[in-house]
N, C-alpha and C positions, 0 to 999 in steps of 0.2 A: 176469426177463427174462416174458415173457407169451408161453405156448405158439402159436407162429401156426397156424390151424387152418387144415389143407384149402382152396381154392374148394370142392371137394365138399362137403363136412365143414359146409360152414357152410348156419346157414337162413334167412329173411326177417327172422326179426327183427335177427340181423346187419345194419347199419347200411353196410354194401358193395355188401349183396346185396340188401340192400331198396332202396336207389338204383340196382341195376342193373336190377332188375326193373322199379321203377315206372314208367322212361322208353320204358317201352316203353309201351303210351298204351293199348293192351288188358289187360294188369296192369294200371293207373291206375286205367278205368272197372270192370273188375270188382272189386276191392278196395273200391272205394269203395259200387258198385250195394251189394252183401255186405254192408256195414258199414250206408247209409245206407238200408238195404230201398227201394229206388225208382231207377227208369231215370237215367242220364245221359248228359247226353252234350258229350265234351269238347270247348273251342276251341283249345285250346295240345296243342303237343308240353308230356306232360312234363317241370320244371324241377328236377334233383335238387342241392343243399347251394347252391338257392338266398340269399345271401349279401344280406344289407336293413337296414338301419340308418336313426335318425330325420336329428340333428343331430350334425354332429362336433365330438368329446368327447365318445360316451356313449354306451354301446356295444353293437354290434350282432347282429343275431342271422344262423342258418345252417341255412337250411331242411333237412330234412330231402326233402321229395316236395311240388315247391310245380304247383298249374294250377287251370286257372280252366275251366269249364260256357260253354253257349251261354245261360244264362238271363244270365249276370253273379256267380256264388257261387266264391268262392273255397276251394280246398286246402290246407288243409297238414298234409299225412301225419305222423308222427314216430313213429320206432322208438325205445321204452327199456328196457333188457334190465336198467341196476340199481338201484332203488329211492336217488336222492338225495335225498328228500327234500322239494323244492323243485317239483316238479313243477307244483299248483298255480300257485303265481307264476309261478313263467317260463309257463306256457301265456296268464297274464293282459297278459305283459312282451312273449309275442306276436305276441298277440294286437291290442294296441296297434300294437306297430311296424307289423303288417300295415294299421291301421288309417290310421297318419300319411301313409302313398304312393297313399290310394283317391282321392286328389280335390286335382285342379289348382290353385293357388291362382286364386284369386278364383272359384271356384264357389259358391256359397251356400246352395243349394239339398242339406241337409243330406240326405237323401231318398236320392238318387243315392250313399250309399257301401253298395260292393258286398256283403250275405250272406257272413260270414266262419265255418270249419268249423272248428276246431284242431281234429287229432284224433290220441291216442296211447296207444298200445299196448305198453303188458307185460306182462310171464311172473310180476310179481305183483299183489294185493292193496293198491294204491293209500288202500283209507278201509275196508276191513278189511269187508266185509259179504256179502262170496257171491257179489256181481255181478258178474254178466259187461262189462255196460255201465254204465256209471255219463252221461247226459246232461245234461250242466249252460245255465242259460237264463236270460237277471234275470228272475225271479217277483218280488212284493208276498209282500214277505214280513207282512204283514198278511192276505192273502190270497191263498195259494200257488198258488188257478189264474187267477191276475191276471195278464196275461205282456208282461213289457215290448215284447219282437217288434224290439228292435231289429239283427234281422240278425244276433245274434254268439252261436256255439256251439260248447262245448267236451266234448268225447266224450272219453273212460276207457277202454279197454277192459284187460279181466282172461282174462286164456288161462284160468287156475283159475276159473272162475267155477264155483256152482255151482245158477243158478235157474237149470234145464234148460227146466222149461216156462216159463218170462216171455218166451226168447228164438228167436231164429229156432235153427234147425240146420243152417241153411245159417251161421252167421254163426258157431259154434260149429265148424265146419266149418274155417271158415279159421283166423278166432283155432289149432283144434287144431295144423295144419299148418303153419303162419307159425312158431311155436315148436319141432317137427321138422318141416324137410319134405324128405323124403321117402317114395321109394317108397312104402313100408307104409301109410305119415295115406295118402298121397295113393287108392291101394290103398279103402280103408276109407269114404272121402266120396262122400256120394253129388250129389254137386253136381255139374251142366262146370262150372261160370265155376273151382271151386277143379282141377278136373282141367285143365283149359288154364290155371290159372297155374305146375301142377304140370310141364305140356310148355314150356310156356316155357321154368322156371327148368333144368329140363332142358336145353336149348341151350343155355341161358349156364355152365352147368360146363364144358360137352363146348367153350366158344370160348377159341383159344390168343388173341386180343386182348383178351375177358376176364382170363383167364389174370392175362399177360400187367400190367393194368393192378393187379388187383391184387395183386401180388408187389409195384408203384411202391409202391401206397399205404400197403402194410403198412410196410416200409423207412422211408418221408416220415411214418409214423406215429412211428416208433422211434425218429429221428435227432433230430424234437421233443421224446421223451422226455426221450431224453438232454439235448439241448442243454439243455432249461426242468430237468434234474434241477444240469447242473455252471450253469447259470446263475443260481438259487437257491439253490440251496448255496452259493456260493463269493459271490453279497449278501450272506447270511445272517452269513457269520461275514467280512463284509470290510465290516460294518454293527456287528457287535456287538464287531470287535478294534474298531474305531475310537474308539471312545465312550472303550477307555479306553487308547487312546495319543496318546503326546503329537504336537504337532505334528513334521516330520521322518522320522516309525517308517513312514510312509503307504506307502514297500516292502515292510515285512511285507505290507501286506494284497498286494501288489501278487505276492510269494510267493508267495502261499497263491490267490490265484486261477491262478498256472502252475501250480502244483503242483497244482492241481483237473481242470485245462485237459486234462494231459497224463495221470490218471489217477495219480496219485501220493498220493493223500489219506493211506497213514498217515505222511508224512513230513508230514501239517502241525506235529505236538506240536514235534520237533525246526526245524522249521522259526518257531518263534514261541520257542525257551527259549537256541536254540546259538549262541549268537554263528557262531564256526568254519562251520554249516555254511551260516550265515546270508550269511556271503560269501560258498561256495561258489554259492551260488545268484543273488547278485546278478551273481556272475559271467555264469554263463547267461544273464541278464537283458541284460547289458551296462547295467548301470546302475550 
């Protein structure tokens, strides 16, 4: 089992703390302004763990933090601590899913679609170019200076960039603080926005209410993982055995599922090969 961090040990790259912090519009505003280098006026309270889908039967998404400014631009900010090697296409799917919900039925003017910014913050260099920031928009392959201007922007931030001369110091301070959200790192920052973010983070860490939510979120996560492992293991074994079992032997599959659900995986070999043990299990299952 993964060792649970205490709430006070979490950094802003940890999804729980990021969602808690960004639910405060002041934090969200400060982070977006540092990343984008412009003033932003938010139109709504940030929405965390926002679920969106396209059509029934197709995969939906859960956005870490979603917001919209008074100009209509939409921001999806995500933290990703582990390189899953699918972030480019994941960001494309997120953008497409968000886009699919921006126009009401019957609207014919596609110029009404909002600008969308997908922002992914990582502690690794996804593209291996030693940059802090990788910003992507649609450009002409034959003429890279020709921008499509479709309003879609995807930004990947790397906490371990090396091109300091090309990036605003405040952004570097924010990325350093997000990876190590400590008093020591905050004290080394000159950005007032980062100082304010840290002040708010300290309030979150000292909140009993947030501590309870964190404990509940952790317990739910562990329970979901255990259920997924149990179901996946049972289904895998059942499917594999079903191929080799004759009709009338499906009870063995039920025995295996029963053993897994009760933490008795080490008895599975006996359940498959020992008739006496099978009879015992059938009695336990009331079969």
